[in-house]
mmCIF file of the N, C-alpha and C atoms, coordinates in Angstrom:
data_MODEL
# 
_entry.id   MODEL 
# 
loop_
_atom_site.group_PDB 
_atom_site.id 
_atom_site.type_symbol 
_atom_site.label_atom_id 
_atom_site.label_alt_id 
_atom_site.label_comp_id 
_atom_site.label_asym_id 
_atom_site.label_entity_id 
_atom_site.label_seq_id 
_atom_site.pdbx_PDB_ins_code 
_atom_site.Cartn_x 
_atom_site.Cartn_y 
_atom_site.Cartn_z 
_atom_site.occupancy 
_atom_site.B_iso_or_equiv 
_atom_site.pdbx_formal_charge 
_atom_site.auth_seq_id 
_atom_site.auth_comp_id 
_atom_site.auth_asym_id 
_atom_site.auth_atom_id 
_atom_site.pdbx_PDB_model_num 
ATOM 1   N N  . MET A 1 1  ? 6.429   3.112   -14.155 1.00 0.00 ? 1  MET A N  1 
ATOM 2   C CA . MET A 1 1  ? 7.342   3.231   -13.052 1.00 0.00 ? 1  MET A CA 1 
ATOM 3   C C  . MET A 1 1  ? 6.635   2.756   -11.775 1.00 0.00 ? 1  MET A C  1 
ATOM 4   N N  . GLU A 1 2  ? 7.287   1.908   -11.027 1.00 0.00 ? 2  GLU A N  1 
ATOM 5   C CA . GLU A 1 2  ? 6.740   1.401   -9.773  1.00 0.00 ? 2  GLU A CA 1 
ATOM 6   C C  . GLU A 1 2  ? 7.102   2.351   -8.641  1.00 0.00 ? 2  GLU A C  1 
ATOM 7   N N  . THR A 1 3  ? 6.093   2.758   -7.864  1.00 0.00 ? 3  THR A N  1 
ATOM 8   C CA . THR A 1 3  ? 6.353   3.651   -6.739  1.00 0.00 ? 3  THR A CA 1 
ATOM 9   C C  . THR A 1 3  ? 5.565   3.208   -5.514  1.00 0.00 ? 3  THR A C  1 
ATOM 10  N N  . LEU A 1 4  ? 6.154   3.425   -4.361  1.00 0.00 ? 4  LEU A N  1 
ATOM 11  C CA . LEU A 1 4  ? 5.495   3.237   -3.077  1.00 0.00 ? 4  LEU A CA 1 
ATOM 12  C C  . LEU A 1 4  ? 5.531   4.583   -2.372  1.00 0.00 ? 4  LEU A C  1 
ATOM 13  N N  . GLU A 1 5  ? 4.376   5.051   -1.946  1.00 0.00 ? 5  GLU A N  1 
ATOM 14  C CA . GLU A 1 5  ? 4.275   6.340   -1.273  1.00 0.00 ? 5  GLU A CA 1 
ATOM 15  C C  . GLU A 1 5  ? 3.748   6.095   0.139   1.00 0.00 ? 5  GLU A C  1 
ATOM 16  N N  . PHE A 1 6  ? 4.381   6.710   1.128   1.00 0.00 ? 6  PHE A N  1 
ATOM 17  C CA . PHE A 1 6  ? 3.961   6.561   2.513   1.00 0.00 ? 6  PHE A CA 1 
ATOM 18  C C  . PHE A 1 6  ? 3.647   7.926   3.101   1.00 0.00 ? 6  PHE A C  1 
ATOM 19  N N  . ILE A 1 7  ? 2.500   8.023   3.764   1.00 0.00 ? 7  ILE A N  1 
ATOM 20  C CA . ILE A 1 7  ? 2.140   9.223   4.511   1.00 0.00 ? 7  ILE A CA 1 
ATOM 21  C C  . ILE A 1 7  ? 2.062   8.796   5.973   1.00 0.00 ? 7  ILE A C  1 
ATOM 22  N N  . ILE A 1 8  ? 2.850   9.442   6.810   1.00 0.00 ? 8  ILE A N  1 
ATOM 23  C CA . ILE A 1 8  ? 2.864   9.129   8.236   1.00 0.00 ? 8  ILE A CA 1 
ATOM 24  C C  . ILE A 1 8  ? 2.148   10.258  8.969   1.00 0.00 ? 8  ILE A C  1 
ATOM 25  N N  . TYR A 1 9  ? 1.060   9.908   9.638   1.00 0.00 ? 9  TYR A N  1 
ATOM 26  C CA . TYR A 1 9  ? 0.240   10.890  10.344  1.00 0.00 ? 9  TYR A CA 1 
ATOM 27  C C  . TYR A 1 9  ? 0.767   11.092  11.767  1.00 0.00 ? 9  TYR A C  1 
ATOM 28  N N  . PRO A 1 10 ? 0.443   12.232  12.385  1.00 0.00 ? 10 PRO A N  1 
ATOM 29  C CA . PRO A 1 10 ? 0.922   12.517  13.751  1.00 0.00 ? 10 PRO A CA 1 
ATOM 30  C C  . PRO A 1 10 ? 0.499   11.468  14.789  1.00 0.00 ? 10 PRO A C  1 
ATOM 31  N N  . ASP A 1 11 ? -0.628  10.807  14.549  1.00 0.00 ? 11 ASP A N  1 
ATOM 32  C CA . ASP A 1 11 ? -1.086  9.802   15.519  1.00 0.00 ? 11 ASP A CA 1 
ATOM 33  C C  . ASP A 1 11 ? -0.430  8.435   15.296  1.00 0.00 ? 11 ASP A C  1 
ATOM 34  N N  . GLY A 1 12 ? 0.489   8.323   14.313  1.00 0.00 ? 12 GLY A N  1 
ATOM 35  C CA . GLY A 1 12 ? 1.225   7.088   14.082  1.00 0.00 ? 12 GLY A CA 1 
ATOM 36  C C  . GLY A 1 12 ? 0.687   6.234   12.948  1.00 0.00 ? 12 GLY A C  1 
ATOM 37  N N  . ARG A 1 13 ? -0.482  6.582   12.430  1.00 0.00 ? 13 ARG A N  1 
ATOM 38  C CA . ARG A 1 13 ? -1.006  5.819   11.297  1.00 0.00 ? 13 ARG A CA 1 
ATOM 39  C C  . ARG A 1 13 ? -0.125  6.052   10.080  1.00 0.00 ? 13 ARG A C  1 
ATOM 40  N N  . VAL A 1 14 ? -0.033  5.029   9.239   1.00 0.00 ? 14 VAL A N  1 
ATOM 41  C CA . VAL A 1 14 ? 0.744   5.133   8.006   1.00 0.00 ? 14 VAL A CA 1 
ATOM 42  C C  . VAL A 1 14 ? -0.169  4.758   6.843   1.00 0.00 ? 14 VAL A C  1 
ATOM 43  N N  . GLN A 1 15 ? -0.243  5.632   5.865   1.00 0.00 ? 15 GLN A N  1 
ATOM 44  C CA . GLN A 1 15 ? -0.996  5.343   4.641   1.00 0.00 ? 15 GLN A CA 1 
ATOM 45  C C  . GLN A 1 15 ? 0.018   4.987   3.566   1.00 0.00 ? 15 GLN A C  1 
ATOM 46  N N  . GLU A 1 16 ? -0.230  3.863   2.910   1.00 0.00 ? 16 GLU A N  1 
ATOM 47  C CA . GLU A 1 16 ? 0.684   3.364   1.882   1.00 0.00 ? 16 GLU A CA 1 
ATOM 48  C C  . GLU A 1 16 ? -0.063  3.351   0.554   1.00 0.00 ? 16 GLU A C  1 
ATOM 49  N N  . LYS A 1 17 ? 0.573   3.860   -0.490  1.00 0.00 ? 17 LYS A N  1 
ATOM 50  C CA . LYS A 1 17 ? -0.032  3.850   -1.816  1.00 0.00 ? 17 LYS A CA 1 
ATOM 51  C C  . LYS A 1 17 ? 0.976   3.265   -2.801  1.00 0.00 ? 17 LYS A C  1 
ATOM 52  N N  . VAL A 1 18 ? 0.536   2.246   -3.535  1.00 0.00 ? 18 VAL A N  1 
ATOM 53  C CA . VAL A 1 18 ? 1.393   1.579   -4.513  1.00 0.00 ? 18 VAL A CA 1 
ATOM 54  C C  . VAL A 1 18 ? 0.865   1.901   -5.904  1.00 0.00 ? 18 VAL A C  1 
ATOM 55  N N  . THR A 1 19 ? 1.739   2.328   -6.792  1.00 0.00 ? 19 THR A N  1 
ATOM 56  C CA . THR A 1 19 ? 1.349   2.576   -8.178  1.00 0.00 ? 19 THR A CA 1 
ATOM 57  C C  . THR A 1 19 ? 2.372   1.939   -9.102  1.00 0.00 ? 19 THR A C  1 
ATOM 58  N N  . GLY A 1 20 ? 1.903   1.582   -10.289 1.00 0.00 ? 20 GLY A N  1 
ATOM 59  C CA . GLY A 1 20 ? 2.797   1.037   -11.302 1.00 0.00 ? 20 GLY A CA 1 
ATOM 60  C C  . GLY A 1 20 ? 2.990   -0.465  -11.239 1.00 0.00 ? 20 GLY A C  1 
ATOM 61  N N  . ILE A 1 21 ? 2.297   -1.139  -10.329 1.00 0.00 ? 21 ILE A N  1 
ATOM 62  C CA . ILE A 1 21 ? 2.400   -2.592  -10.228 1.00 0.00 ? 21 ILE A CA 1 
ATOM 63  C C  . ILE A 1 21 ? 1.039   -3.168  -10.593 1.00 0.00 ? 21 ILE A C  1 
ATOM 64  N N  . ILE A 1 22 ? 0.990   -3.972  -11.629 1.00 0.00 ? 22 ILE A N  1 
ATOM 65  C CA . ILE A 1 22 ? -0.262  -4.530  -12.126 1.00 0.00 ? 22 ILE A CA 1 
ATOM 66  C C  . ILE A 1 22 ? -0.570  -5.837  -11.402 1.00 0.00 ? 22 ILE A C  1 
ATOM 67  N N  . GLY A 1 23 ? -1.814  -5.990  -10.994 1.00 0.00 ? 23 GLY A N  1 
ATOM 68  C CA . GLY A 1 23 ? -2.270  -7.237  -10.375 1.00 0.00 ? 23 GLY A CA 1 
ATOM 69  C C  . GLY A 1 23 ? -1.975  -7.311  -8.896  1.00 0.00 ? 23 GLY A C  1 
ATOM 70  N N  . ALA A 1 24 ? -2.154  -8.492  -8.355  1.00 0.00 ? 24 ALA A N  1 
ATOM 71  C CA . ALA A 1 24 ? -2.026  -8.709  -6.916  1.00 0.00 ? 24 ALA A CA 1 
ATOM 72  C C  . ALA A 1 24 ? -0.581  -8.779  -6.446  1.00 0.00 ? 24 ALA A C  1 
ATOM 73  N N  . SER A 1 25 ? 0.385   -8.704  -7.337  1.00 0.00 ? 25 SER A N  1 
ATOM 74  C CA . SER A 1 25 ? 1.788   -8.792  -6.923  1.00 0.00 ? 25 SER A CA 1 
ATOM 75  C C  . SER A 1 25 ? 2.195   -7.616  -6.044  1.00 0.00 ? 25 SER A C  1 
ATOM 76  N N  . CYS A 1 26 ? 1.404   -6.551  -6.024  1.00 0.00 ? 26 CYS A N  1 
ATOM 77  C CA . CYS A 1 26 ? 1.726   -5.428  -5.138  1.00 0.00 ? 26 CYS A CA 1 
ATOM 78  C C  . CYS A 1 26 ? 1.695   -5.882  -3.679  1.00 0.00 ? 26 CYS A C  1 
ATOM 79  N N  . ALA A 1 27 ? 0.854   -6.851  -3.352  1.00 0.00 ? 27 ALA A N  1 
ATOM 80  C CA . ALA A 1 27 ? 0.791   -7.368  -1.986  1.00 0.00 ? 27 ALA A CA 1 
ATOM 81  C C  . ALA A 1 27 ? 2.105   -8.049  -1.607  1.00 0.00 ? 27 ALA A C  1 
ATOM 82  N N  . GLU A 1 28 ? 2.726   -8.712  -2.557  1.00 0.00 ? 28 GLU A N  1 
ATOM 83  C CA . GLU A 1 28 ? 4.019   -9.356  -2.296  1.00 0.00 ? 28 GLU A CA 1 
ATOM 84  C C  . GLU A 1 28 ? 5.107   -8.307  -2.051  1.00 0.00 ? 28 GLU A C  1 
ATOM 85  N N  . VAL A 1 29 ? 5.038   -7.227  -2.794  1.00 0.00 ? 29 VAL A N  1 
ATOM 86  C CA . VAL A 1 29 ? 6.036   -6.163  -2.672  1.00 0.00 ? 29 VAL A CA 1 
ATOM 87  C C  . VAL A 1 29 ? 5.932   -5.482  -1.306  1.00 0.00 ? 29 VAL A C  1 
ATOM 88  N N  . THR A 1 30 ? 4.730   -5.293  -0.804  1.00 0.00 ? 30 THR A N  1 
ATOM 89  C CA . THR A 1 30 ? 4.527   -4.540  0.427   1.00 0.00 ? 30 THR A CA 1 
ATOM 90  C C  . THR A 1 30 ? 4.415   -5.401  1.682   1.00 0.00 ? 30 THR A C  1 
ATOM 91  N N  . ALA A 1 31 ? 4.375   -6.703  1.556   1.00 0.00 ? 31 ALA A N  1 
ATOM 92  C CA . ALA A 1 31 ? 4.144   -7.587  2.706   1.00 0.00 ? 31 ALA A CA 1 
ATOM 93  C C  . ALA A 1 31 ? 5.184   -7.389  3.814   1.00 0.00 ? 31 ALA A C  1 
ATOM 94  N N  . ALA A 1 32 ? 6.444   -7.346  3.476   1.00 0.00 ? 32 ALA A N  1 
ATOM 95  C CA . ALA A 1 32 ? 7.490   -7.204  4.493   1.00 0.00 ? 32 ALA A CA 1 
ATOM 96  C C  . ALA A 1 32 ? 7.408   -5.850  5.194   1.00 0.00 ? 32 ALA A C  1 
ATOM 97  N N  . ILE A 1 33 ? 7.100   -4.810  4.436   1.00 0.00 ? 33 ILE A N  1 
ATOM 98  C CA . ILE A 1 33 ? 6.979   -3.473  5.025   1.00 0.00 ? 33 ILE A CA 1 
ATOM 99  C C  . ILE A 1 33 ? 5.794   -3.435  5.975   1.00 0.00 ? 33 ILE A C  1 
ATOM 100 N N  . GLU A 1 34 ? 4.659   -3.970  5.537   1.00 0.00 ? 34 GLU A N  1 
ATOM 101 C CA . GLU A 1 34 ? 3.458   -3.979  6.371   1.00 0.00 ? 34 GLU A CA 1 
ATOM 102 C C  . GLU A 1 34 ? 3.661   -4.800  7.644   1.00 0.00 ? 34 GLU A C  1 
ATOM 103 N N  . ALA A 1 35 ? 4.420   -5.874  7.562   1.00 0.00 ? 35 ALA A N  1 
ATOM 104 C CA . ALA A 1 35 ? 4.696   -6.694  8.741   1.00 0.00 ? 35 ALA A CA 1 
ATOM 105 C C  . ALA A 1 35 ? 5.468   -5.888  9.787   1.00 0.00 ? 35 ALA A C  1 
ATOM 106 N N  . GLN A 1 36 ? 6.344   -5.012  9.348   1.00 0.00 ? 36 GLN A N  1 
ATOM 107 C CA . GLN A 1 36 ? 7.129   -4.193  10.267  1.00 0.00 ? 36 GLN A CA 1 
ATOM 108 C C  . GLN A 1 36 ? 6.325   -3.010  10.810  1.00 0.00 ? 36 GLN A C  1 
ATOM 109 N N  . LEU A 1 37 ? 5.378   -2.516  10.016  1.00 0.00 ? 37 LEU A N  1 
ATOM 110 C CA . LEU A 1 37 ? 4.592   -1.352  10.439  1.00 0.00 ? 37 LEU A CA 1 
ATOM 111 C C  . LEU A 1 37 ? 3.540   -1.707  11.479  1.00 0.00 ? 37 LEU A C  1 
ATOM 112 N N  . GLY A 1 38 ? 2.970   -2.903  11.390  1.00 0.00 ? 38 GLY A N  1 
ATOM 113 C CA . GLY A 1 38 ? 1.945   -3.288  12.364  1.00 0.00 ? 38 GLY A CA 1 
ATOM 114 C C  . GLY A 1 38 ? 0.651   -3.720  11.694  1.00 0.00 ? 38 GLY A C  1 
ATOM 115 N N  . ILE A 1 39 ? -0.447  -3.500  12.372  1.00 0.00 ? 39 ILE A N  1 
ATOM 116 C CA . ILE A 1 39 ? -1.761  -3.971  11.940  1.00 0.00 ? 39 ILE A CA 1 
ATOM 117 C C  . ILE A 1 39 ? -2.254  -3.153  10.748  1.00 0.00 ? 39 ILE A C  1 
ATOM 118 N N  . VAL A 1 40 ? -2.741  -3.849  9.734   1.00 0.00 ? 40 VAL A N  1 
ATOM 119 C CA . VAL A 1 40 ? -3.336  -3.194  8.563   1.00 0.00 ? 40 VAL A CA 1 
ATOM 120 C C  . VAL A 1 40 ? -4.826  -2.991  8.874   1.00 0.00 ? 40 VAL A C  1 
ATOM 121 N N  . LEU A 1 41 ? -5.261  -1.739  8.886   1.00 0.00 ? 41 LEU A N  1 
ATOM 122 C CA . LEU A 1 41 ? -6.651  -1.434  9.208   1.00 0.00 ? 41 LEU A CA 1 
ATOM 123 C C  . LEU A 1 41 ? -7.570  -1.533  8.009   1.00 0.00 ? 41 LEU A C  1 
ATOM 124 N N  . SER A 1 42 ? -7.064  -1.192  6.838   1.00 0.00 ? 42 SER A N  1 
ATOM 125 C CA . SER A 1 42 ? -7.890  -1.273  5.638   1.00 0.00 ? 42 SER A CA 1 
ATOM 126 C C  . SER A 1 42 ? -7.000  -1.447  4.416   1.00 0.00 ? 42 SER A C  1 
ATOM 127 N N  . ASN A 1 43 ? -7.642  -1.923  3.351   1.00 0.00 ? 43 ASN A N  1 
ATOM 128 C CA . ASN A 1 43 ? -6.945  -2.165  2.095   1.00 0.00 ? 43 ASN A CA 1 
ATOM 129 C C  . ASN A 1 43 ? -7.907  -1.776  0.982   1.00 0.00 ? 43 ASN A C  1 
ATOM 130 N N  . GLU A 1 44 ? -7.506  -0.864  0.122   1.00 0.00 ? 44 GLU A N  1 
ATOM 131 C CA . GLU A 1 44 ? -8.341  -0.403  -0.982  1.00 0.00 ? 44 GLU A CA 1 
ATOM 132 C C  . GLU A 1 44 ? -7.610  -0.641  -2.296  1.00 0.00 ? 44 GLU A C  1 
ATOM 133 N N  . PRO A 1 45 ? -7.921  -1.745  -2.990  1.00 0.00 ? 45 PRO A N  1 
ATOM 134 C CA . PRO A 1 45 ? -7.259  -2.024  -4.272  1.00 0.00 ? 45 PRO A CA 1 
ATOM 135 C C  . PRO A 1 45 ? -7.557  -0.937  -5.302  1.00 0.00 ? 45 PRO A C  1 
ATOM 136 N N  . THR A 1 46 ? -6.562  -0.618  -6.115  1.00 0.00 ? 46 THR A N  1 
ATOM 137 C CA . THR A 1 46 ? -6.728  0.364   -7.180  1.00 0.00 ? 46 THR A CA 1 
ATOM 138 C C  . THR A 1 46 ? -7.137  -0.342  -8.475  1.00 0.00 ? 46 THR A C  1 
ATOM 139 N N  . SER A 1 47 ? -7.370  0.422   -9.502  1.00 0.00 ? 47 SER A N  1 
ATOM 140 C CA . SER A 1 47 ? -7.723  -0.164  -10.796 1.00 0.00 ? 47 SER A CA 1 
ATOM 141 C C  . SER A 1 47 ? -6.579  -1.016  -11.348 1.00 0.00 ? 47 SER A C  1 
ATOM 142 N N  . GLU A 1 48 ? -5.341  -0.686  -11.004 1.00 0.00 ? 48 GLU A N  1 
ATOM 143 C CA . GLU A 1 48 ? -4.194  -1.481  -11.451 1.00 0.00 ? 48 GLU A CA 1 
ATOM 144 C C  . GLU A 1 48 ? -4.237  -2.893  -10.874 1.00 0.00 ? 48 GLU A C  1 
ATOM 145 N N  . PHE A 1 49 ? -4.769  -3.035  -9.669  1.00 0.00 ? 49 PHE A N  1 
ATOM 146 C CA . PHE A 1 49 ? -4.897  -4.350  -9.041  1.00 0.00 ? 49 PHE A CA 1 
ATOM 147 C C  . PHE A 1 49 ? -5.801  -5.255  -9.875  1.00 0.00 ? 49 PHE A C  1 
ATOM 148 N N  . PHE A 1 50 ? -6.890  -4.694  -10.380 1.00 0.00 ? 50 PHE A N  1 
ATOM 149 C CA . PHE A 1 50 ? -7.868  -5.482  -11.123 1.00 0.00 ? 50 PHE A CA 1 
ATOM 150 C C  . PHE A 1 50 ? -7.522  -5.644  -12.601 1.00 0.00 ? 50 PHE A C  1 
ATOM 151 N N  . ALA A 1 51 ? -6.585  -4.861  -13.120 1.00 0.00 ? 51 ALA A N  1 
ATOM 152 C CA . ALA A 1 51 ? -6.241  -4.896  -14.540 1.00 0.00 ? 51 ALA A CA 1 
ATOM 153 C C  . ALA A 1 51 ? -5.775  -6.277  -14.973 1.00 0.00 ? 51 ALA A C  1 
ATOM 154 N N  . ALA A 1 52 ? -4.915  -6.915  -14.220 1.00 0.00 ? 52 ALA A N  1 
ATOM 155 C CA . ALA A 1 52 ? -4.397  -8.230  -14.598 1.00 0.00 ? 52 ALA A CA 1 
ATOM 156 C C  . ALA A 1 52 ? -5.477  -9.296  -14.501 1.00 0.00 ? 52 ALA A C  1 
ATOM 157 N N  . GLN A 1 53 ? -6.377  -9.166  -13.533 1.00 0.00 ? 53 GLN A N  1 
ATOM 158 C CA . GLN A 1 53 ? -7.437  -10.155 -13.374 1.00 0.00 ? 53 GLN A CA 1 
ATOM 159 C C  . GLN A 1 53 ? -8.357  -10.150 -14.582 1.00 0.00 ? 53 GLN A C  1 
ATOM 160 N N  . VAL A 1 54 ? -8.628  -9.008  -15.143 1.00 0.00 ? 54 VAL A N  1 
ATOM 161 C CA . VAL A 1 54 ? -9.474  -8.913  -16.330 1.00 0.00 ? 54 VAL A CA 1 
ATOM 162 C C  . VAL A 1 54 ? -8.774  -9.551  -17.514 1.00 0.00 ? 54 VAL A C  1 
ATOM 163 N N  . GLN A 1 55 ? -7.492  -9.309  -17.686 1.00 0.00 ? 55 GLN A N  1 
ATOM 164 C CA . GLN A 1 55 ? -6.731  -9.890  -18.782 1.00 0.00 ? 55 GLN A CA 1 
ATOM 165 C C  . GLN A 1 55 ? -6.671  -11.403 -18.658 1.00 0.00 ? 55 GLN A C  1 
ATOM 166 N N  . GLN A 1 56 ? -6.456  -11.930 -17.469 1.00 0.00 ? 56 GLN A N  1 
ATOM 167 C CA . GLN A 1 56 ? -6.389  -13.365 -17.254 1.00 0.00 ? 56 GLN A CA 1 
ATOM 168 C C  . GLN A 1 56 ? -7.727  -14.009 -17.573 1.00 0.00 ? 56 GLN A C  1 
ATOM 169 N N  . SER A 1 57 ? -8.798  -13.358 -17.193 1.00 0.00 ? 57 SER A N  1 
ATOM 170 C CA . SER A 1 57 ? -10.129 -13.891 -17.440 1.00 0.00 ? 57 SER A CA 1 
ATOM 171 C C  . SER A 1 57 ? -10.366 -14.038 -18.942 1.00 0.00 ? 57 SER A C  1 
ATOM 172 N N  . GLY A 1 58 ? -9.974  -13.035 -19.723 1.00 0.00 ? 58 GLY A N  1 
ATOM 173 C CA . GLY A 1 58 ? -10.127 -13.114 -21.166 1.00 0.00 ? 58 GLY A CA 1 
ATOM 174 C C  . GLY A 1 58 ? -9.295  -14.224 -21.764 1.00 0.00 ? 58 GLY A C  1 
ATOM 175 N N  . LEU A 1 59 ? -8.116  -14.425 -21.247 1.00 0.00 ? 59 LEU A N  1 
ATOM 176 C CA . LEU A 1 59 ? -7.228  -15.476 -21.728 1.00 0.00 ? 59 LEU A CA 1 
ATOM 177 C C  . LEU A 1 59 ? -7.816  -16.851 -21.424 1.00 0.00 ? 59 LEU A C  1 
ATOM 178 N N  . GLU A 1 60 ? -8.361  -17.022 -20.254 1.00 0.00 ? 60 GLU A N  1 
ATOM 179 C CA . GLU A 1 60 ? -8.959  -18.304 -19.881 1.00 0.00 ? 60 GLU A CA 1 
ATOM 180 C C  . GLU A 1 60 ? -10.127 -18.638 -20.800 1.00 0.00 ? 60 GLU A C  1 
ATOM 181 N N  . ASN A 1 61 ? -10.940 -17.648 -21.103 1.00 0.00 ? 61 ASN A N  1 
ATOM 182 C CA . ASN A 1 61 ? -12.078 -17.895 -21.994 1.00 0.00 ? 61 ASN A CA 1 
ATOM 183 C C  . ASN A 1 61 ? -11.608 -18.272 -23.382 1.00 0.00 ? 61 ASN A C  1 
ATOM 184 N N  . THR A 1 62 ? -10.557 -17.633 -23.864 1.00 0.00 ? 62 THR A N  1 
ATOM 185 C CA . THR A 1 62 ? -10.024 -17.954 -25.187 1.00 0.00 ? 62 THR A CA 1 
ATOM 186 C C  . THR A 1 62 ? -9.504  -19.375 -25.224 1.00 0.00 ? 62 THR A C  1 
ATOM 187 N N  . GLN A 1 63 ? -8.792  -19.771 -24.197 1.00 0.00 ? 63 GLN A N  1 
ATOM 188 C CA . GLN A 1 63 ? -8.249  -21.125 -24.153 1.00 0.00 ? 63 GLN A CA 1 
ATOM 189 C C  . GLN A 1 63 ? -9.362  -22.161 -24.078 1.00 0.00 ? 63 GLN A C  1 
ATOM 190 N N  . THR A 1 64 ? -10.363 -21.897 -23.299 1.00 0.00 ? 64 THR A N  1 
ATOM 191 C CA . THR A 1 64 ? -11.485 -22.823 -23.162 1.00 0.00 ? 64 THR A CA 1 
ATOM 192 C C  . THR A 1 64 ? -12.209 -22.959 -24.504 1.00 0.00 ? 64 THR A C  1 
ATOM 193 N N  . THR A 1 65 ? -12.430 -21.863 -25.177 1.00 0.00 ? 65 THR A N  1 
ATOM 194 C CA . THR A 1 65 ? -13.109 -21.887 -26.464 1.00 0.00 ? 65 THR A CA 1 
ATOM 195 C C  . THR A 1 65 ? -12.294 -22.678 -27.487 1.00 0.00 ? 65 THR A C  1 
ATOM 196 N N  . PHE A 1 66 ? -10.986 -22.475 -27.496 1.00 0.00 ? 66 PHE A N  1 
ATOM 197 C CA . PHE A 1 66 ? -10.127 -23.168 -28.440 1.00 0.00 ? 66 PHE A CA 1 
ATOM 198 C C  . PHE A 1 66 ? -10.133 -24.687 -28.180 1.00 0.00 ? 66 PHE A C  1 
ATOM 199 N N  . SER A 1 67 ? -10.100 -25.091 -26.914 1.00 0.00 ? 67 SER A N  1 
ATOM 200 C CA . SER A 1 67 ? -10.056 -26.523 -26.598 1.00 0.00 ? 67 SER A CA 1 
ATOM 201 C C  . SER A 1 67 ? -11.380 -27.207 -26.879 1.00 0.00 ? 67 SER A C  1 
ATOM 202 N N  . ASP A 1 68 ? -12.461 -26.472 -27.017 1.00 0.00 ? 68 ASP A N  1 
ATOM 203 C CA . ASP A 1 68 ? -13.757 -27.065 -27.311 1.00 0.00 ? 68 ASP A CA 1 
ATOM 204 C C  . ASP A 1 68 ? -13.910 -27.432 -28.774 1.00 0.00 ? 68 ASP A C  1 
ATOM 205 N N  . TRP A 1 69 ? -12.985 -27.004 -29.630 1.00 0.00 ? 69 TRP A N  1 
ATOM 206 C CA . TRP A 1 69 ? -13.083 -27.294 -31.060 1.00 0.00 ? 69 TRP A CA 1 
ATOM 207 C C  . TRP A 1 69 ? -13.036 -28.735 -31.293 1.00 0.00 ? 69 TRP A C  1 
# 
């Protein structure tokens, strides 16, 4: 399940947490919201962000190995 969670602090800061979206596509989902909220002070990718990159890397190695035959 894809979820976006927002915590709004009394000083106006907003913490955004995205879960359930694999890979860097979470940035596409949140880009419009972040543009309306203002300046992004920090970004901490979760393990879900890196999950797709690991899978792609394995696929690339398999394809390269196969084409070397």
